[in-house]
KOLZAFI-889813 format. One record per atom (N, C-alpha, C): residue number from 1; residue in three letters; x, y, z. Coordinates in pm, whole numbers, plus 32768, in hexadecimal, padded with zeros to 4 digits. Layout:
N
    nr   rest      u      v      w
   NUM    ala      X      Y      Z
...
END
This chain:
198
    nr   rest      u      v      w
     1    met   C7F5   994B   889A
     1    met   C80A   99A0   8825
     1    met   C860   9955   87C0
     2    ile   C83E   9963   8740
     2    ile   C887   991D   86D8
     2    ile   C8A7   997D   8665
     3    tyr   C8FF   9950   860C
     3    tyr   C91A   999D   8593
     3    tyr   C8A4   998F   8533
     4    pro   C88D   99F4   84DF
     4    pro   C817   99F0   8487
     4    pro   C826   9997   840D
     5    leu   C8A0   996B   83EF
     5    leu   C8B8   9911   837F
     5    leu   C900   9893   83B1
     6    lys   C8EF   9826   8369
     6    lys   C932   97AA   8390
     6    lys   C9C9   97B5   8380
     7    thr   C9F4   97FD   8319
     7    thr   CA83   9811   8301
     7    thr   CAA1   98A6   8302
     8    ile   CB06   98CD   8350
     8    ile   CB29   995A   835D
     8    ile   CBAC   9976   8316
     9    lys   CBA3   99C3   82AA
     9    lys   CC1A   99F0   8262
     9    lys   CC0A   9A86   824A
    10    ile   CC62   9AD4   8286
    10    ile   CC57   9B65   8280
    10    ile   CC8D   9B9B   81FC
    11    ile   CC3C   9BEC   81B9
    11    ile   CC66   9C32   813F
    11    ile   CC9B   9CBC   8164
    12    thr   CC4D   9D04   81B5
    12    thr   CC77   9D88   81E6
    12    thr   CC68   9D88   827D
    13    ala   CCD7   9DA2   82C4
    13    ala   CCD4   9DA2   8356
    13    ala   CC93   9E20   838B
    14    tyr   CC6B   9E1C   8408
    14    tyr   CC32   9E91   844B
    14    tyr   CC99   9F01   844D
    15    gly   CC71   9F77   8421
    15    gly   CCCC   9FE9   841E
    15    gly   CD1D   9FF4   839E
    16    gly   CD0E   9F91   8345
    16    gly   CD56   9F93   82C6
    16    gly   CD13   9FF2   8263
    17    ser   CD37   9FE6   81E5
    17    ser   CCFB   A03D   817F
    17    ser   CCC3   9FE8   810E
    18    thr   CC63   A022   80C8
    18    thr   CC24   9FE1   8055
    18    thr   CC25   A045   7FE1
    19    pro   CC00   A019   7F69
    19    pro   CBF6   A079   7EFA
    19    pro   CB90   A0E9   7F14
    20    phe   CB3A   A0D4   7F79
    20    phe   CACF   A135   7F94
    20    phe   CAE5   A183   8015
    21    gln   CB3A   A150   806F
    21    gln   CB4D   A190   80F1
    21    gln   CBE0   A18F   8118
    22    lys   CC11   A202   8149
    22    lys   CC9C   A209   8178
    22    lys   CCAB   A1BC   81FB
    23    ile   CC4A   A1CA   8253
    23    ile   CC49   A17F   82D2
    23    ile   CBC8   A12E   82D7
    24    his   CBD7   A0AD   82DD
    24    his   CB66   A050   82D7
    24    his   CB4E   A019   8363
    25    asn   CAEB   A051   83AA
    25    asn   CACE   A028   8434
    25    asn   CA71   9FAF   8438
    26    ala   CA99   9F4B   83EE
    26    ala   CA4E   9ECE   83E6
    26    ala   CAB0   9E64   83B6
    27    val   CA80   9DEA   83A9
    27    val   CAD2   9D7D   8372
    27    val   CA8C   9D4A   82F5
    28    asp   CAD7   9D39   828A
    28    asp   CAA2   9CF8   8213
    28    asp   CAD4   9C69   8210
    29    leu   CA78   9C0B   8206
    29    leu   CA9A   9B7D   8206
    29    leu   CA7D   9B3F   817E
    30    gln   CAD0   9ADF   815A
    30    gln   CAB8   9A96   80DD
    30    gln   CA38   9A47   80E9
    31    ala   C9DD   9A5B   808C
    31    ala   C95D   9A14   808F
    31    ala   C921   9A19   8003
    32    asn   C8FD   99A7   7FD0
    32    asn   C8C8   999E   7F48
    32    asn   C83E   995C   7F4C
    33    tyr   C7DA   99AD   7F70
    33    tyr   C750   997D   7F7D
    33    tyr   C749   9909   7FE0
    34    asp   C784   9922   8056
    34    asp   C786   98C0   80C2
    34    asp   C719   98DF   8129
    35    tyr   C6FC   987C   817D
    35    tyr   C69D   9891   81E9
    35    tyr   C6D9   98F2   8250
    36    leu   C684   994D   8280
    36    leu   C6A8   99A7   82ED
    36    leu   C65E   9977   836A
    37    tyr   C6A8   9966   83D8
    37    tyr   C66F   9932   8454
    37    tyr   C66A   99A1   84BE
    38    ala   C603   999D   8512
    38    ala   C5F8   99FF   857E
    38    ala   C668   99EA   85E3
    39    pro   C6BB   9A50   85FC
    39    pro   C729   9A40   865B
    39    pro   C6F9   9A2D   86EB
    40    gln   C682   9A61   8709
    40    gln   C649   9A51   878F
    40    gln   C5B3   9A66   8786
    41    asp   C56D   9A4C   87F3
    41    asp   C4DC   9A64   87F6
    41    asp   C4C1   9AF9   87E2
    42    gly   C452   9B19   87A4
    42    gly   C431   9BA6   8794
    42    gly   C3B7   9BBC   873F
    43    ile   C3A2   9C3A   871D
    43    ile   C32F   9C64   86CB
    43    ile   C363   9C9D   8648
    44    ile   C324   9C76   85DC
    44    ile   C350   9C9A   8554
    44    ile   C310   9D1D   8524
    45    arg   C360   9D67   84DA
    45    arg   C32D   9DD8   848E
    45    arg   C369   9DCE   8403
    46    thr   C317   9DDA   839D
    46    thr   C347   9DD4   8313
    46    thr   C327   9E57   82CC
    47    tyr   C382   9E81   8275
    47    tyr   C36B   9EFC   822B
    47    tyr   C3C7   9F00   81B1
    48    tyr   C3AB   9F5E   8157
    48    tyr   C3FD   9F6D   80DE
    48    tyr   C442   9FF4   80E0
    49    gly   C4C3   9FF4   80BA
    49    gly   C50F   A070   80AD
    49    gly   C558   A06F   8028
    50    lys   C569   A0E2   7FEB
    50    lys   C5A5   A0E8   7F66
    50    lys   C631   A0AB   7F62
    51    thr   C687   A0CE   7FC0
    51    thr   C712   A09E   7FBA
    51    thr   C721   A00F   7FEE
    52    gly   C6D4   9FEC   8056
    52    gly   C6E2   9F67   8092
    52    gly   C67E   9F01   8061
    53    gly   C61F   9F2E   800E
    53    gly   C5BC   9ED0   7FDB
    53    gly   C561   9E9D   8048
    54    asn   C54C   9E1B   804B
    54    asn   C4F5   9DDD   80B0
    54    asn   C540   9DD1   8134
    55    trp   C512   9E1B   8197
    55    trp   C54D   9E19   821D
    55    trp   C4F8   9DC3   827A
    56    leu   C53C   9D8B   82DF
    56    leu   C4F7   9D45   834C
    56    leu   C53A   9D6E   83CE
    57    glu   C4EA   9D98   842D
    57    glu   C51E   9DBA   84B2
    57    glu   C4E6   9D58   8518
    58    leu   C53D   9D25   856F
    58    leu   C513   9CCE   85DC
    58    leu   C537   9D14   865E
    59    ala   C4D1   9D37   86AD
    59    ala   C4E6   9D7B   872C
    59    ala   C4CE   9D1A   879E
    60    ser   C530   9D10   87F9
    60    ser   C523   9CB5   886B
    60    ser   C4F3   9D02   88E6
    61    leu   C4DE   9CB8   8953
    61    leu   C4B5   9CF7   89D1
    61    leu   C526   9D48   8A0D
    62    ala   C5A0   9D30   89DF
    62    ala   C615   9D66   8A21
    62    ala   C650   9DE1   89DD
    63    ser   C5FC   9E35   89A4
    63    ser   C62B   9EB0   8963
    63    ser   C68F   9E95   88F3
    64    val   C684   9E1E   88B7
    64    val   C6DA   9DFA   8847
    64    val   C686   9DF1   87C9
    65    lys   C6B9   9E2B   875D
    65    lys   C677   9E20   86DB
    65    lys   C6DB   9DED   8674
    66    his   C6B4   9D84   862D
    66    his   C701   9D53   85BA
    66    his   C6BA   9D85   853D
    67    arg   C706   9DC1   84E2
    67    arg   C6CB   9DEF   8464
    67    arg   C715   9DB1   83EF
    68    phe   C6C8   9D7A   8392
    68    phe   C701   9D35   831E
    68    phe   C6CB   9D76   829F
    69    ala   C725   9D87   823C
    69    ala   C6FC   9DC9   81C0
    69    ala   C717   9D71   8146
    70    his   C6DF   9D9B   80D4
    70    his   C6F1   9D5C   8050
    70    his   C6AF   9CD3   8047
    71    leu   C647   9CBC   809A
    71    leu   C607   9C38   809E
    71    leu   C5B3   9C1F   8021
    72    asp   C5AA   9B9F   7FFD
    72    asp   C55B   9B79   7F87
    72    asp   C4C8   9B6B   7FAB
    73    arg   C4AB   9B23   8019
    73    arg   C420   9B14   8045
    73    arg   C41B   9AED   80D9
    74    tyr   C3A3   9AFF   8112
    74    tyr   C38E   9AE4   81A0
    74    tyr   C33F   9A63   81B5
    75    phe   C358   9A24   8227
    75    phe   C304   99B4   8255
    75    phe   C2AA   99DE   82C9
    76    val   C2B4   9A5B   82F0
    76    val   C26A   9A8D   8365
    76    val   C21F   9B0C   833E
    77    lys   C1C2   9B33   8395
    77    lys   C173   9BAB   837D
    77    lys   C19C   9C19   83DF
    78    asp   C17A   9C94   83BA
    78    asp   C194   9D07   8411
    78    asp   C150   9CF2   8497
    79    arg   C198   9D10   8503
    79    arg   C167   9D05   858E
    79    arg   C161   9C75   85C1
    80    gln   C190   9C17   8573
    80    gln   C18B   9B8A   859D
    80    gln   C1F7   9B6E   8606
    81    lys   C1D4   9B1E   866A
    81    lys   C236   9AF1   86CE
    81    lys   C27C   9A76   8698
    82    val   C300   9A71   86A8
    82    val   C34D   99FF   8677
    82    val   C3A8   99CA   86E5
    83    lys   C3D4   994F   86D3
    83    lys   C42E   990E   8732
    83    lys   C4BB   9905   86F6
    84    glu   C51D   9905   874E
    84    glu   C5A8   98F3   8723
    84    glu   C5B5   9878   86CA
    85    gly   C5F9   9886   865A
    85    gly   C610   9816   85FF
    85    gly   C5A4   9804   8595
    86    gln   C538   9850   859E
    86    gln   C4CB   9844   853D
    86    gln   C4F5   9881   84B7
    87    lys   C4D0   983F   8449
    87    lys   C4EB   9877   83C4
    87    lys   C491   98F0   83B0
    88    ile   C4CE   9963   8390
    88    ile   C47E   99DC   8386
    88    ile   C482   9A1C   82FB
    89    ala   C4E6   99F8   82AA
    89    ala   C4EF   9A36   8225
    89    ala   C553   99EB   81CE
    90    ile   C55B   9A18   8150
    90    ile   C5C2   99EB   80F2
    90    ile   C617   9A64   80CF
    91    thr   C69A   9A56   80D8
    91    thr   C6F2   9AC4   80B4
    91    thr   C6E7   9AE0   801F
    92    gly   C715   9B55   7FF4
    92    gly   C707   9B75   7F66
    92    gly   C75F   9BE7   7F38
    93    asn   C728   9C37   7EDA
    93    asn   C777   9C9E   7E98
    93    asn   C721   9D18   7E79
    94    thr   C6BF   9D35   7ED1
    94    thr   C663   9DA5   7EB8
    94    thr   C6A0   9E29   7EE8
    95    gly   C670   9E96   7EAF
    95    gly   C6A1   9F1A   7ED3
    95    gly   C70C   9F4B   7E74
    96    thr   C72A   9FCC   7E7B
    96    thr   C78A   A008   7E1E
    96    thr   C81B   9FFD   7E4C
    97    gln   C832   9FEE   7ED0
    97    gln   C8BC   9FE9   7F02
    97    gln   C8ED   9F5A   7F15
    98    thr   C8ED   9F11   7EA7
    98    thr   C91F   9E88   7EA7
    98    thr   C950   9E66   7E1B
    99    thr   C9BB   9E18   7E16
    99    thr   C9F2   9DEF   7D94
    99    thr   C9E3   9D5A   7D7B
   100    ala   C9BD   9D10   7DE4
   100    ala   C9AC   9C7F   7DD9
   100    ala   C95E   9C4F   7E53
   101    pro   C924   9BD8   7E4D
   101    pro   C8DB   9BA4   7EC1
   101    pro   C935   9B9D   7F3D
   102    his   C902   9BCD   7FAD
   102    his   C94A   9BC4   802D
   102    his   C8E9   9BEB   809B
   103    leu   C917   9BE3   8118
   103    leu   C8C4   9C0B   818A
   103    leu   C905   9C82   81D1
   104    his   C8BB   9CEF   81D9
   104    his   C8E4   9D63   8229
   104    his   C8A5   9D52   82B2
   105    trp   C8F8   9D53   831C
   105    trp   C8C9   9D37   83A4
   105    trp   C8F5   9DA4   8403
   106    glu   C895   9DE5   8441
   106    glu   C8AF   9E4A   84A7
   106    glu   C87E   9E17   852E
   107    val   C8C3   9E40   8599
   107    val   C890   9E28   8621
   107    val   C88E   9EAF   866A
   108    trp   C81A   9ECE   86A1
   108    trp   C806   9F48   86EF
   108    trp   C7F0   9F21   8780
   109    leu   C83D   9F5B   87DA
   109    leu   C82F   9F44   886A
   109    leu   C814   9FCB   88AB
   110    asn   C79E   9FD7   88EA
   110    asn   C776   A056   8926
   110    asn   C781   A0C9   88C0
   111    asn   C756   A0AC   8846
   111    asn   C750   A10E   87D8
   111    asn   C7DA   A13B   87A7
   112    lys   C841   A0E9   87BF
   112    lys   C8C6   A106   878C
   112    lys   C8F8   A08E   873B
   113    leu   C934   A0AB   86C9
   113    leu   C96B   A040   8676
   113    leu   C9E7   A003   86B8
   114    ile   C9EE   9F7E   86B8
   114    ile   CA62   9F38   86EE
   114    ile   CA8B   9EC9   868B
   115    asn   CAFF   9E8E   86A4
   115    asn   CB33   9E24   864E
   115    asn   CAE3   9DA3   8662
   116    pro   CA9A   9D74   85FD
   116    pro   CA48   9CFB   860D
   116    pro   CA98   9C7F   8633
   117    ile   CB0D   9C6C   85F6
   117    ile   CB5B   9BF3   8611
   117    ile   CB8C   9BF2   86A1
   118    glu   CBC1   9C62   86D0
   118    glu   CBF2   9C6A   875A
   118    glu   CB7F   9C5C   87BD
   119    phe   CB0C   9C91   879A
   119    phe   CA97   9C88   87F2
   119    phe   CA6F   9BF6   8805
   120    ile   CA66   9BAC   8798
   120    ile   CA40   9B1E   87A2
   120    ile   CAA7   9AD2   87F5
   121    lys   CB26   9AEC   87DF
   121    lys   CB90   9AA7   882A
   121    lys   CB80   9ABE   88C0
   122    lys   CB67   9B3C   88E6
   122    lys   CB59   9B5D   8973
   122    lys   CADC   9B1E   89B0
   123    met   CA6F   9B21   8966
   123    met   C9F1   9AF0   899B
   123    met   C9EC   9A58   89A8
   124    thr   CA41   9A12   8961
   124    thr   CA3D   997F   8967
   124    thr   CAAF   9947   89BC
   125    lys   CAFE   999E   89F8
   125    lys   CB6A   9970   8A50
   125    lys   CB2F   993E   8AD3
   126    thr   CB5F   98CB   8B02
   126    thr   CB31   9898   8B83
   126    thr   CB69   98EF   8BF3
   127    ile   CB17   990D   8C57
   127    ile   CB48   9962   8CC1
   127    ile   CB5F   9913   8D41
   128    ser   CBB6   9946   8D95
   128    ser   CBDA   9904   8E13
   128    ser   CB84   993D   8E84
   129    asn   CB8F   98FA   8EFB
   129    asn   CB49   992E   8F70
   129    asn   CB77   99BB   8F91
   130    gly   CBF8   99D4   8F7E
   130    gly   CC2F   9A58   8F9B
   130    gly   CBF4   9AC3   8F40
   131    glu   CBE3   9AA1   8EC1
   131    glu   CBA8   9B01   8E64
   131    glu   CB15   9B18   8E85
   132    met   CACF   9AAD   8EAD
   132    met   CA45   9ABB   8ED7
   132    met   CA3D   9B17   8F51
   133    gln   CA9B   9B05   8FAC
   133    gln   CAA2   9B58   9024
   133    gln   CAAD   9BEC   8FFD
   134    gln   CB05   9C09   8F9F
   134    gln   CB19   9C93   8F72
   134    gln   CA9C   9CC9   8F2D
   135    leu   CA5B   9C74   8EDE
   135    leu   C9E3   9C9F   8E97
   135    leu   C972   9CC2   8EF7
   136    ile   C95E   9C6C   8F5B
   136    ile   C8F4   9C85   8FBD
   136    ile   C90F   9D07   9007
   137    phe   C98C   9D1A   902E
   137    phe   C9B0   9D96   9075
   137    phe   C99A   9E10   901B
   138    ala   C9C5   9E03   8F9C
   138    ala   C9BB   9E74   8F40
   138    ala   C92B   9E99   8F21
   139    phe   C8D5   9E35   8F11
   139    phe   C84D   9E50   8EE4
   139    phe   C7E7   9E59   8F55
   140    leu   C801   9E13   8FC3
   140    leu   C79F   9E13   902F
   140    leu   C7CF   9E5D   90AB
   141    gly   C84E   9E84   90AE
   141    gly   C884   9ECA   9121
   141    gly   C88F   9E71   919B
   142    gln   C894   9DED   9186
   142    gln   C89E   9D8D   91F5
   142    gln   C92D   9D59   91FF
   143    lys   C96E   9D74   9270
   143    lys   C9F5   9D43   9284
   143    lys   C9ED   9CB3   92B5
   144    ile   CA1A   9C55   9263
   144    ile   CA11   9BC8   9288
   144    ile   CA96   9B82   926B
   145    ser   CAA3   9B0B   92A5
   145    ser   CB1C   9ABC   9290
   145    ser   CB0C   9A62   9216
   146    glu   CB79   9A21   91EE
   146    glu   CB71   99C3   917F
   146    glu   CB16   994F   91A2
   147    glu   CB15   9927   9221
   147    glu   CABC   98BA   924C
   147    glu   CA2A   98E3   923B
   148    asp   CA0C   9960   925F
   148    asp   C984   9992   924D
   148    asp   C95E   9993   91B9
   149    ala   C9BF   99B9   9166
   149    ala   C9A6   99BD   90D6
   149    ala   C989   9930   90A2
   150    lys   C9D5   98CF   90D5
   150    lys   C9C0   9844   90AD
   150    lys   C935   9816   90D6
   151    trp   C90E   983B   9150
   151    trp   C888   9819   9180
   151    trp   C81E   9857   9126
   152    phe   C832   98D4   90FD
   152    phe   C7D3   991A   90A6
   152    phe   C7C4   98D0   9022
   153    ile   C834   98A5   8FE8
   153    ile   C833   985D   8F69
   153    ile   C7E4   97DA   8F76
   154    glu   C803   978F   8FE2
   154    glu   C7C4   970C   8FF4
   154    glu   C730   9718   9018
   155    lys   C70F   9775   906F
   155    lys   C684   9784   909C
   155    lys   C628   97A7   9028
   156    tyr   C655   9801   8FD3
   156    tyr   C601   982E   8F65
   156    tyr   C622   97E8   8EE2
   157    gln   C677   9782   8EEA
   157    gln   C699   972F   8E75
   157    gln   C6B8   9787   8DFD
   158    ile   C70E   97E8   8E14
   158    ile   C730   9847   8DAB
   158    ile   C793   9809   8D4A
   159    asn   C776   981C   8CCB
   159    asn   C7D3   97F4   8C61
   159    asn   C84C   984E   8C6D
   160    thr   C8BE   9816   8C94
   160    thr   C933   9869   8CB2
   160    thr   C97D   9892   8C34
   161    ser   C935   98CB   8BD8
   161    ser   C974   990B   8B65
   161    ser   C94C   999C   8B69
   162    lys   C9A0   99F2   8B33
   162    lys   C980   9A80   8B37
   162    lys   C905   9A9D   8AE4
   163    asn   C8E4   9A41   8A8A
   163    asn   C869   9A50   8A3D
   163    asn   C7F1   9A4E   8A9C
   164    gly   C7E7   99E2   8AEC
   164    gly   C777   99D5   8B48
   164    gly   C776   9A43   8BB1
   165    leu   C7EA   9A60   8BE8
   165    leu   C7F3   9AC5   8C50
   165    leu   C7CF   9B4F   8C1D
   166    tyr   C7F6   9B6A   8BA3
   166    tyr   C7DD   9BF0   8B6E
   166    tyr   C749   9C0E   8B6C
   167    asp   C6F8   9BAF   8B3C
   167    asp   C668   9BC5   8B3A
   167    asp   C62F   9BD1   8BC7
   168    ile   C65E   9B7A   8C22
   168    ile   C62C   9B7C   8CAB
   168    ile   C64A   9C02   8CED
   169    ile   C6C7   9C2B   8CE5
   169    ile   C6F0   9CA6   8D28
   169    ile   C6AA   9D1F   8CED
   170    thr   C69B   9D20   8C6A
   170    thr   C65B   9D93   8C2B
   170    thr   C5CA   9D9D   8C56
   171    ile   C588   9D2A   8C66
   171    ile   C4FF   9D2B   8C96
   171    ile   C4FA   9D64   8D25
   172    leu   C55E   9D40   8D75
   172    leu   C561   9D70   8DFF
   172    leu   C56D   9E08   8E07
   173    ile   C5BE   9E41   8DAF
   173    ile   C5DC   9ECF   8DBB
   173    ile   C59B   9F23   8D4E
   174    lys   C54E   9EE4   8CF6
   174    lys   C513   9F2A   8C84
   174    lys   C4C7   9FA6   8CB3
   175    gly   C4FD   A01A   8C95
   175    gly   C4C3   A097   8CC5
   175    gly   C4B1   A08E   8D5B
   176    asn   C4F8   A0D7   8DAA
   176    asn   C4F7   A0C9   8E3B
   176    asn   C46B   A0BF   8E76
   177    lys   C409   A0F3   8E2E
   177    lys   C380   A0F0   8E60
   177    lys   C34D   A063   8E71
   178    asp   C383   A003   8E24
   178    asp   C354   9F79   8E2D
   178    asp   C397   9F2B   8E9E
   179    phe   C40A   9F5A   8ECB
   179    phe   C456   9F0B   8F2C
   179    phe   C40E   9EFA   8FB1
   180    pro   C3D2   9F65   8FEC
   180    pro   C38A   9F52   906B
   180    pro   C31E   9EE8   9063
   181    glu   C2D8   9EE4   8FF1
   181    glu   C26E   9E81   8FE1
   181    glu   C2A8   9DF5   8FE1
   182    trp   C318   9DE4   8F9A
   182    trp   C358   9D60   8F98
   182    trp   C386   9D39   9023
   183    lys   C3C2   9D9B   906B
   183    lys   C3F5   9D7F   90F2
   183    lys   C385   9D53   914F
   184    lys   C311   9D96   9142
   184    lys   C29F   9D72   9196
   184    lys   C270   9CE5   9178
   185    met   C272   9CC0   90F9
   185    met   C246   9C3B   90D1
   185    met   C2A6   9BCE   90FF
   186    his   C323   9BF6   9119
   186    his   C388   9B92   913C
   186    his   C3C9   9BB1   91C3
   187    glu   C376   9BE1   9221
   187    glu   C3AB   9C04   92A4
   187    glu   C3EB   9B8B   92E8
   188    asp   C3B3   9B15   92CD
   188    asp   C3EA   9A9C   930B
   188    asp   C47B   9A89   92E5
   189    trp   C49B   9AA8   9266
   189    trp   C526   9A98   9239
   189    trp   C581   9AF8   9284
   190    phe   C558   9B75   9293
   190    phe   C5AA   9BD8   92D9
   190    phe   C5B9   9BB4   936C
   191    glu   C54E   9B81   93A8
   191    glu   C554   9B5A   9435
   191    glu   C5B7   9AE8   9449
   192    gln   C5AF   9A82   93F2
   192    gln   C60A   9A12   93FC
   192    gln   C69A   9A3D   93E0
   193    leu   C6A9   9A95   9381
   193    leu   C72F   9AC6   935F
   193    leu   C76C   9B10   93D6
   194    asn   C719   9B64   9419
   194    asn   C74B   9BAD   948D
   194    asn   C76B   9B4F   9500
   195    glu   C71D   9AE4   950D
   195    glu   C73A   9A81   9576
   195    glu   C7C1   9A3F   955B
   196    leu   C7DB   9A1F   94E0
   196    leu   C85A   99E1   94BC
   196    leu   C8CE   9A3C   94D9
   197    lys   C8B9   9ABE   94CC
   197    lys   C926   9B20   94DD
   197    lys   C949   9B35   9571
   198    lys   C8F0   9B0F   95CC
   198    lys   C908   9B28   965C
   198    lys   C977   9ACD   9691
END
């Protein structure tokens, strides 16, 4: 996961106020017709709104949605799949709730607005074997040791960033109805994990 602009300078912080909103549940970043990059892999949705002008939404596999407003133009089409780091738009000054070119950036997690800057920081933090151990226990209900967690990381060559893990874990538990199917497909992993625990 990456930041959507090459340079990050906050104009209005998350939870701050603007001339149009008392509480601004987004981040406004300094941007003057700059390239906008996809923060992570996902599917694009584009639309127009009176106050935000040209909007772009990027939805990932992990119940995360990035929404950007006031864009000048798009490099992608509606429903297009994009990769992290891909140029997807040019920032701008469209819509009625803007006084100068900038980027309005929202992050939605499980349909709730969260702080985009803090989210990126957490998702790109390197995690330890102990944290992996806690994550596996929390999401899979498997009580394992740090050594088992290390084995899990190495066996599946997992990118040990919360970015990579977040997508993996969400796929595992995405709507409980999908989990049994995943477990059946990966019974060998559970069998080996249980052997290690003995």
